[in-house]
C-alpha positions, -999 to 999 in steps of 0.1 A, spaced: 387 524 123 394 544 93 364 542 83 348 548 118 372 576 127 364 604 103 329 600 107 329 601 146 354 638 141 331 653 121 301 643 139 317 653 173 327 688 157 313 718 177 294 744 167 309 782 175 296 804 200 294 835 179 275 821 153 249 851 154 277 877 141 260 873 103 245 894 79 208 881 72 194 891 40 156 892 36 139 884 4 108 876 20 90 908 27 74 884 56 94 896 85 112 862 86 144 880 85 139 892 124 126 860 134 156 843 129 180 874 139 160 871 176 162 835 175 202 839 168 205 863 194 188 845 221 207 814 217 236 835 213 239 859 235 275 868 240 277 868 199 273 902 184 238 910 171 232 898 133 224 925 109 192 921 90 190 935 55 153 939 43 156 938 5 134 926 -25 148 901 -48 161 922 -74 187 932 -48 199 902 -33 228 900 -53 239 936 -47 236 929 -8 255 898 -12 284 912 -26 283 937 1 281 905 24 309 889 10 329 920 15 318 919 52 334 885 56 362 893 38 372 918 62 364 897 91 335 919 103 310 891 102 315 851 101 292 847 73 256 859 56 223 842 54 202 844 22 161 840 30 138 841 -1 106 827 -10 120 790 -13 127 793 27 92 807 32 79 773 15 104 748 36 122 740 7 160 759 9 183 784 25 222 797 14 246 806 37 277 812 24 306 823 54 341 813 71 328 784 89 306 771 57 327 739 63 318 735 100 295 707 99 282 718 133 278 756 125 259 747 94 232 720 115 227 752 140 221 779 118 198 753 95 178 740 128 173 777 139 159 788 105 138 757 102 121 762 136 116 799 126 99 788 92 77 764 111 64 790 135 55 813 113 37 784 94 18 778 122 8 812 124 -6 813 95 -22 786 97 -33 785 131 -26 764 159 -43 736 153 -26 700 171 -42 678 137 -17 696 117 16 700 140 29 668 128 26 676 93 42 712 97 68 700 120 85 674 96 97 705 69 135 700 62 155 726 45 183 721 21 213 738 36 231 757 3 265 767 19 297 784 3 328 787 20 347 822 18 383 826 27 402 856 25 410 857 -13 366 857 -18 341 827 -24 359 794 -25 348 759 -36 341 730 -13 317 722 16 322 704 52 308 672 38 330 675 7 364 684 31 351 656 50 352 631 22 383 644 10 399 635 44 392 604 41 401 600 8 439 607 16 437 592 48 428 559 33 454 562 7 481 571 32 473 539 48 467 518 17 506 531 9 520 523 44 509 490 43 518 479 7 551 494 9 558 487 46 557 452 35 583 455 10 602 467 38 596 438 59 602 411 30 635 430 25 647 432 55 640 392 61 656 380 29 685 400 38 688 382 70 680 349 57 710 352 29 731 369 56 734 397 30 725 421 62 759 408 84 780 420 55 761 448 48 764 460 87 801 455 89 807 487 68 776 505 76 756 516 107 723 493 111 704 534 113 717 543 80 710 511 62 671 514 78 673 549 69 684 543 34 654 514 30 628 535 45 640 566 17 643 539 -13 609 526 -9 596 561 -2 606 571 -30 598 542 -52 562 549 -39 562 583 -46 573 579 -80 543 550 -87 517 573 -70 527 607 -97 524 581 -124 491 570 -114 482 605 -112 495 618 -145 484 589 -167 448 598 -151 452 634 -162 467 624 -192 437 595 -198 409 626 -189 423 654 -210 435 631 -244 422 602 -243 384 612 -240 385 638 -266 400 613 -288 375 582 -275 348 608 -282 357 619 -318 361 583 -328 327 572 -314 316 602 -334 332 596 -369 325 555 -365 299 548 -392 266 540 -384 254 501 -399 216 505 -413 197 475 -417 190 467 -454 155 474 -467 131 447 -470 128 452 -508 164 445 -507 160 412 -486 134 399 -508 156 406 -543 184 390 -533 166 361 -520 148 360 -556 181 363 -576 202 336 -555 174 312 -557 172 315 -598 188 291 -619 224 306 -640 213 309 -676 232 278 -694 258 291 -716 253 257 -744 218 264 -745 225 295 -766 
């Protein structure tokens, strides 16, 4: 369940209805931006129309900064960059507030892929033999999330993995320390210590104390693990690298030295009486 549920939740994420409200920075000089804009407008007619900026490759960073400000001011959802790698069917780059939504990213990637395929078919001619090979174009969507403070790190897949790891840690902590509470209650019932304690303290207070105490122990242990991990990362690794760098390298003795040492070892020692 822990493995399947996060995957199902992320795969069932629905795409937004205003995906056409984006800025398209077209650096392909082949009209790809207009194609993608028309396709987005046709699929999402209720959304504000996309804005197409036809620029050269050198002007892409300047238009990208303007698009980031537009996203920060909530004028658009994001911006799409089309360049020579997009025309070649390699990759397309998208950045926006919904960059962490797998559904939105998949919809935009699908539309761009269809338009790249249509342009390839036009340039190659409608040939049934080449349709199968041209339809296999797979674009790598490079996403970047933009928040109120500007560009943010992380993606949809990274958020899913982070959520899965947090859920797994919570589950493991609940199972491990829940068993600790259970063993403590069973031990008190077996030794009849609970009867003595309940006579002076209510059961709710007793249970709350157990949960609070074990919970604090769990938090302390997790914090100790995190502190130890960061300490080893920032202090242990540099010391280990320095030790490895200072370690003398052992070189094998040369063949001549081996022969000389063997000759000296086999030569008999001089006799002192013979002198």
